[in-house]
N, C-alpha and C positions, 0 to 999 in steps of 0.2 A: 649649164643651160641658161639661156637668156630668160629674161623676165617675160611674163605673159604666157604661161604654159597652157598647152592645149590638153584636151582629153587624152589624146594619144600619148603625150608626154607622161601623164600620170599613169596610164595603163602600162606603158613601157617600164616605168620605175617600179610599179607594184609587181610586174612580172619578174623582175630581177630578184625582188625580195621573196617572191613566192617559191623560188627555187634557190635557196640560200647557199652561198659559197664565199668564203673569205670576207672581203669588204661588203659583200651584198648579204648582210644579215640584218634581221629586224631588231635584234637586241641593241639597246643603246641606253647608257646611263641608268641601268636597272629596269628599263621599260621593255616590255615584249611587244608593244603595239607597232604595227606596221605604219600607222599614220604618222607617228613621230619621225620614223626613219625616212618616210617619203618627203616630209617637210625638209629634213636635213639634206637629202640628196638633191632636191630640186632648188634648194636655197630660198625657200619661201617660209612664211610664218606658219605656225601650227594652225592659226585661224584660217588662213587661205587654204591650206591643205585640207582642213576639216570641211570647209564649204564645198570644195571640189569632190571630196569623198562622199558627201551627202548626195551630190548630184549624180555621181557614178552609181551610188546605191539605188537612187530613185529610178535610174535607167536600167537597172538589172545587171550592171556590169561588175559590181562588187557586192559582197554581203558582209555582215559583221559576225566575227567569231565569238567564242566564249569570253574572250578578254577584250571585246570591243575592237579587235583588230580588223583591218580591211582584207578580205579574201576575194580573189577573183572568182567569179561565177564561170560556168562553162562558156557562156556567151562572152564574158569579159576576157577569158583566157584565149578564145579563138581570135578576138580582135587584137589583143596584146601580142600574140605570136605573129600575126600578120604585120603589125607595126615593127616589131623587132627584126623580122626577116627583111622588110623593106629597107630599114635603116642600114643593115649590113650590106645589102646589094648596092645601095647608093654609095656607101663608102668605097666599095670596090670600083664602081664607075669613076669616082673622083680620083682614086689613086692610080688605077690602071690606064685610064684614058685622058684624064685632065691634068695630070702632073701634080696633084696635091700630095703633101706628105701624109703619112698615116694619121698623125695627130690632128692635122688641119682637116682631114676628111671627116673625122668624127664631128667636129664643130659645124662644118658645112652641111653634113647630112642632117643634123638637128634642125637646121634652118630650112632645108629643102624638102624634108620628108613629106609634108602635106601637099606639095605641088605635083607629086607623081601619083597617077592612078594605079590600081592593081594591075591593069593590063600593061601599062608602061613598065612597071617593075618586072613583070614576067618577060617582056621583050628584052629589057636590059640584061636580065639574068641569062637569057638564051645567047645574046651577043657576047657576053662575058665567058661563055662556055660553062654555065652553071657552076659558079664558084662554090667551094665547100665551106670557106671561112671568110670572115671579114679581115681587114688588115691587122686587127688586134688579136686574131686567133679564135674569135667566137664563131661557132658553127652557124651556117645559114639555116640549116635544118634544126629547128628548135627541139624536136624529139631527140635527135642525136645529142644536142647540147645537154639536155636534162639527164640523159644516160651517162654522158661523159663526166658530168659533175662528180659522179661517184668515184671516178678514177683519179681525180685531181685534188690537190691540197694547196692552200695558200702557203707561200714560202715560210711565213712565220710559225707554221705548225710543224715544220720538219725538225728532226733531231740533229744536233751538231754532228758533222761528218757525213751527212746525207748528200747524195748527188741527185740532181733532177734536171729536167728540161722545161723551160718556160713554154707553156701552151697558150695562155691567154693573159691579157692585161685588163685590169679594171678601167672602165671608161668614164665613170660619172664625174670624176674630178679632172677637168681639162688641164690644169697646171701640172698635176701629177702625171697625166698621160704624156705630156710633152717631155717631162723629166725622164720617164722610162726610155724614150727614144734617144734623148740626148746622152744618157748614160749607158746605152747599149743593152738595156734590159728588154729584149724584143723576143717575140715568139720564135721558137726553134733554137734558142741559145741554151747551152748547157752551163750549169753552175754547181758550186758546192757550198753548202752552208758550213762555215768553219766554227763560228762562235755565235752564241746568243748572249746579249748583254742587256738584260731587262732593266737594270738600274739606269742605263743610259738611253733606254728606249730605242735600241738599234741592234742590228745583226751585222756580222762580218761575213762576207761571201767572197768566193773566188770566181771571177768572171773573166774568161779568156786569159787565165793565168795570173791575173792581177787581183789582189785582195782589196776590197773596198767596203765601205760602210753603207748600210741602207736602213732607213728608219722603219719602225714597226708598222706604221700606216702604209708605207709603200710596199713593204713585204707582204702585208695582208691583201694587197691588190694584185700580186703576182701569183697566178694560178699555175702550178707546176705538176708535172708527172714524175713522181719519184723513180729513180733508176732502179 
């Protein structure tokens, strides 16, 4: 994401961490605080993230947990879910009607999100035929997304020999998102985890009959449904 993040950017990021899966987990370097992970995902300093989290807390959008972590309130969750849904519908507009690639659409949707009103988003969704998922496989319906989380695993948590289908791609790292598409790791693709090589920090997978290596970080951002 670009510098100068809005309240919506922060709420969207906290939303992902509130429903953890794969790369979207609060734990980092021994810390369980969401605030640290928010700073990492947005590419801002901990001080900047801390200041914004104080603002969100004062506005009743987040509250502090037992370990000082930021937790979305009911009000914050409602807004965050609306932001997430808007982002995914805009991505579909950009790919389905404007010719952007899926990876490009994510970057542009970040820039365009605040320019669309809720009414405009609903009109776009209707014109698109009420899409079920964004181009990267994330459900437009956040309730369905949260339920589906229980069915999915990040690729790096499978046992060697497991077969699975890619359902979603982690979006917060733009370079990694482009890499997924360049290498063919896209939603709907079947693969097999052949070997895990922890010492090398990578896994060996079979994709379309070809064996290839994928790093631990990239594997953690591929959310799959085991066969």
